[in-house]
ROGUVEX-930847 format. One line per 5 residues: number of its first residue (from 1); their letters; for each residue x, y, z of C-alpha. Coordinates in Angstrom, 1 decimal. Each point is the difference from the previous one (the first is absolute). Example, Ala and Ser with C-alpha at 12.3 -4.5 7.8 and 13.67 -1.06 7.14 Angstrom:
REM ROGUVEX-930847
1 = AS = 12.3:-4.5:7.8  1.4:3.4:-0.7
This chain:
REM ROGUVEX-930847
1 = MIQTL = 10.4:63.8:18.0  -3.5:-1.3:1.5  0.3:2.4:2.6  0.5:2.7:-2.2  -2.7:-0.7:-2.1
6 = INWAE = -2.3:-0.3:3.6  1.0:3.4:1.0  -1.0:1.3:-3.7  -3.4:-1.3:0.3  -0.6:1.5:3.4
11 = IIGGL = 1.2:3.5:-1.5  -2.6:-0.6:-3.0  -2.7:-0.8:2.8  0.4:2.5:2.4  -0.3:2.7:-3.3
16 = AVVIS = -3.1:-1.9:-0.8  -1.3:0.7:3.0  1.0:3.4:0.2  -1.3:0.4:-3.6  -3.7:-1.3:0.4
21 = LIFVA = -0.1:1.9:3.5  0.6:2.9:-1.9  -2.7:-1.2:-2.5  -2.9:-0.4:2.9  1.2:3.0:1.4
26 = IQIRA = -0.4:2.4:-3.3  -3.5:-1.9:-0.7  -1.5:0.6:3.7  1.2:3.6:-0.2  -1.6:0.5:-3.5
31 = SVIAS = -3.0:-2.1:1.0  -3.2:1.5:-0.9  -1.6:-0.7:3.3  1.3:3.0:1.6  0.8:2.1:-2.6
36 = NEETW = -3.9:0.2:-1.7  -3.0:0.9:2.5  -2.6:-2.6:-1.8  2.5:-2.4:0.0  0.8:0.7:4.0
41 = RIFHR = -4.0:0.3:0.7  -0.2:-3.3:-1.9  2.6:-1.5:2.0  -0.5:1.2:3.4  -4.1:-0.1:-0.2
46 = GTRDY = 0.9:-3.6:-1.4  1.5:-1.6:3.3  -3.2:1.1:1.9  -2.9:-0.3:-1.8  0.4:-2.1:-3.2
51 = ETFTP = -3.2:-1.3:-0.1  -1.9:3.5:-0.9  2.3:0.6:-3.2  -1.3:-0.3:-3.5  1.2:-2.8:-1.9
56 = EDKAR = 2.5:2.6:-1.8  1.6:1.2:3.1  0.1:-3.9:1.8  1.9:-0.8:-3.5  2.3:3.3:0.4
61 = FGFLI = 0.4:-0.6:4.0  0.9:-4.0:-0.9  2.5:1.4:-2.6  1.5:2.1:2.6  0.4:-2.4:3.1
66 = SMYFG = 0.9:-3.0:-2.2  3.4:3.0:-1.2  0.6:0.6:3.6  0.0:-3.9:1.1  2.2:-1.3:-3.2
71 = IIETL = 2.8:2.3:1.2  -0.4:-1.9:3.5  0.5:-2.7:-1.8  3.3:1.0:-0.9  0.8:0.7:3.5
76 = LNYRK = -1.0:-3.6:0.9  1.9:-1.3:-2.9  3.3:2.1:1.1  -0.7:-2.3:3.8  -0.3:-3.2:-1.9
81 = VGLFN = 3.4:0.2:-1.5  1.5:1.0:3.5  0.2:3.8:-0.8  -0.6:2.7:2.5  -1.5:-2.9:2.8
86 = DSETH = 1.1:2.6:2.8  -0.9:3.3:-1.9  -2.1:2.2:2.1  -1.7:1.6:-2.9  -1.0:-3.0:-1.8
91 = ERNLD = -1.6:-1.2:3.3  -1.8:3.4:0.4  -0.9:-0.2:-3.7  -1.7:-3.5:0.7  -1.7:1.1:3.1
96 = QAYAL = -1.5:3.0:-2.4  -1.4:-2.2:-2.9  -1.4:-2.5:3.2  -1.6:3.2:1.3  -1.4:0.8:-3.0
101 = FIKPG = -1.3:-3.7:-0.5  -2.4:-0.2:3.0  -1.6:3.2:-1.3  -3.6:-0.2:-0.4  0.0:1.1:-3.6
106 = VQAWY = 3.0:-2.2:-1.2  -1.4:-3.0:2.5  -3.0:0.4:-2.3  1.6:0.3:-3.0  2.0:-2.8:0.5
111 = SKSKG = -2.6:-2.6:0.9  -1.7:0.8:-3.7  3.2:-0.8:-1.4  2.0:-2.8:2.0  2.7:-1.5:-1.9
116 = RVFAP = -0.2:2.2:-2.9  1.6:3.2:1.2  3.2:-0.9:1.7  3.1:-1.9:-0.7  -0.2:-2.9:2.1
121 = SVESY = 2.5:0.8:2.3  -1.9:3.4:1.2  -3.2:-1.7:-0.1  1.6:-2.6:2.3  2.2:2.1:2.0
126 = MVERQ = -3.4:2.6:1.2  -2.5:-3.2:0.4  3.0:-1.9:2.5  0.2:3.2:1.4  -3.3:1.3:0.6
131 = SRHRD = -0.8:-3.6:1.4  2.8:0.5:2.6  -1.3:3.3:1.3  -3.7:0.2:-0.8  -1.3:0.8:3.7
136 = TDTQN = 2.3:3.0:0.0  -0.5:1.3:-3.3  -3.5:-0.2:0.1  0.1:2.2:3.5  2.5:2.5:-2.0
141 = IYEK = -2.5:0.5:-3.0  -2.7:1.2:2.1  2.2:2.3:2.7  1.3:1.7:-3.5
């Protein structure tokens, strides 16, 4: 009886993961970042040159980048509960998020918002990874 319940719990858990991944994929696909020229301009420019934005554009950029890192929170939560630990796609998404995090504009935005913009798991992941790779990352930023 207990084994049957465990089997059902695993099936339900697996279905919940699949449903949540579909939901995240739909959110990303429907995202206004890539589909709206003005939003894309703000996002793209903000990653490089946040400081020259108007207050309104800073607010827009903050909203967009916070949404993006909210998705990364989901990935980190999956890792925390043991899902996708060895997934190449999972790691690639975390690598892309980190590459975005270390861009000059995102760093300028983050330095003004520390502790208020990320879920604690995202912030600690990004900051810890940055502290491990600071010299390499700084060199890569200036080579791009």
